[in-house]
C-alpha positions in Angstrom: -7.7 76.0 77.3 -7.2 72.5 75.9 -9.9 70.9 73.8 -10.3 67.2 73.9 -12.6 65.4 71.5 -14.6 62.6 73.0 -15.1 59.2 71.3 -18.6 60.2 70.0 -17.2 63.3 68.4 -14.5 61.3 66.5 -17.2 59.0 65.2 -19.2 62.0 63.9 -16.1 63.4 62.2 -15.3 60.0 60.6 -18.8 59.7 59.3 -18.6 63.2 57.8 -15.2 62.7 56.2 -15.7 59.1 54.9 -17.7 59.9 51.8 -14.8 62.0 50.5 -12.4 59.0 50.6 -14.9 56.9 48.6 -14.9 59.2 45.6 -11.3 58.6 44.4 -8.2 60.5 43.8 -8.2 64.3 43.4 -11.9 64.4 44.5 -13.2 62.8 41.4 -15.7 60.0 41.2 -14.4 56.8 39.6 -16.6 56.1 36.5 -16.4 52.7 34.9 -16.3 52.5 31.1 -18.3 49.2 31.2 -21.5 49.5 29.2 -22.7 50.2 25.7 -21.3 53.4 24.0 -22.5 55.3 20.9 -19.8 56.6 18.7 -19.4 60.4 18.2 -21.0 60.1 14.7 -23.8 57.9 15.9 -23.0 55.1 13.4 -21.7 52.4 15.8 -22.2 51.1 19.3 -19.4 49.5 21.2 -20.0 47.3 24.3 -17.1 47.7 26.8 -16.7 45.0 29.3 -14.3 44.0 32.1 -12.3 40.8 31.9 -9.5 39.9 34.3 -9.2 43.5 35.6 -8.9 45.0 32.1 -11.5 46.6 29.8 -12.1 45.5 26.2 -14.8 46.5 23.7 -16.7 44.8 20.9 -18.8 46.3 18.1 -22.4 45.4 18.8 -24.3 47.6 16.3 -23.7 49.5 13.1 -26.1 52.0 11.5 -25.1 50.7 8.1 -24.4 47.0 8.6 -24.7 46.4 4.9 -22.9 48.0 2.0 -24.5 49.7 -1.1 -24.9 46.3 -2.7 -26.7 44.8 0.2 -23.8 42.7 1.4 -22.9 42.4 5.1 -19.9 44.6 5.9 -16.9 42.5 6.8 -13.5 43.2 8.4 -12.0 43.3 4.9 -8.8 45.3 5.8 -7.8 43.1 8.7 -4.1 42.3 8.4 -4.9 38.6 9.1 -6.4 37.3 5.9 -8.3 34.6 7.8 -10.3 37.3 9.5 -11.3 39.4 6.5 -14.7 37.7 5.9 -15.9 38.1 9.5 -18.9 40.4 10.0 -18.0 43.8 11.5 -20.7 43.4 14.2 -18.9 41.2 16.7 -15.4 42.5 16.0 -13.4 43.3 19.2 -11.9 46.8 18.7 -10.7 47.8 22.2 -8.2 45.8 24.2 -6.5 45.9 27.6 -7.4 49.1 29.3 -6.6 49.4 33.0 -7.7 52.1 35.5 -4.7 54.3 36.3 -6.3 57.1 38.3 -8.0 60.4 37.8 -10.6 59.0 35.4 -7.9 57.5 33.0 -7.9 54.0 31.6 -4.6 53.5 29.8 -2.3 50.8 28.4 -4.9 49.8 25.9 -5.1 49.4 22.1 -7.8 50.3 19.5 -8.3 48.5 16.3 -9.4 50.7 13.3 -11.3 48.4 10.9 -11.3 51.1 8.3 -7.6 50.8 7.9 -6.8 47.5 9.5 -4.4 49.2 11.9 -4.1 48.9 15.6 -3.0 51.9 17.7 -2.1 52.6 21.3 -5.1 54.1 23.1 -6.4 55.6 26.3 -9.9 56.4 27.7 -10.7 59.4 29.8 -14.0 59.1 31.6 -15.3 62.6 31.6 -18.4 61.7 33.6 -20.8 58.8 34.0 -22.1 59.0 30.4 -19.2 60.6 28.5 -15.9 58.9 27.5 -13.1 60.4 25.4 -11.2 57.7 23.5 -7.9 58.6 22.0 -6.0 56.4 19.6 -2.4 57.4 18.9 1.0 56.5 17.4 3.9 56.8 19.8 2.6 59.5 22.2 -1.0 60.8 22.7 -0.1 64.1 21.1 0.0 62.2 17.7 -3.5 60.8 17.5 -7.2 61.3 17.2 -10.0 61.5 19.8 -13.6 60.6 19.7 -16.2 61.5 22.4 -18.6 58.6 23.0 -21.9 58.7 24.8 -23.1 55.9 27.1 -26.4 54.3 25.9 -28.8 54.3 28.8 -31.6 51.8 28.2 
């Protein structure tokens, strides 16, 4: 006995299957890193934003914005001497991340104001409110990760 699906049955099947195509590759939801993120130690907030199809991040808050002498903390270790007096709040520290699938944003760089060094980096969106940012030298195996939490206001 041959079974033939009628037009209405195809429509119903399409409606049932369509949501699975909207969630991304490998059945995972595509979460955007855009928003404000609290660092793992709770001492900084970084705002990640999209510009020209890439994601960048800027320091928007520091728990300790002033040093022990009451002076505003500045980007004192920046390799560019002209930038060493700029306040830390407002410094762009994440650059050029693009979505590459399966929750990964790669091809970016991260600036470490504590050392003045910039490293290759990638972001793994674990879920809507959790991002794992890894800075590394050469390959991701040689690096350090930090788990950040999205600030929901």
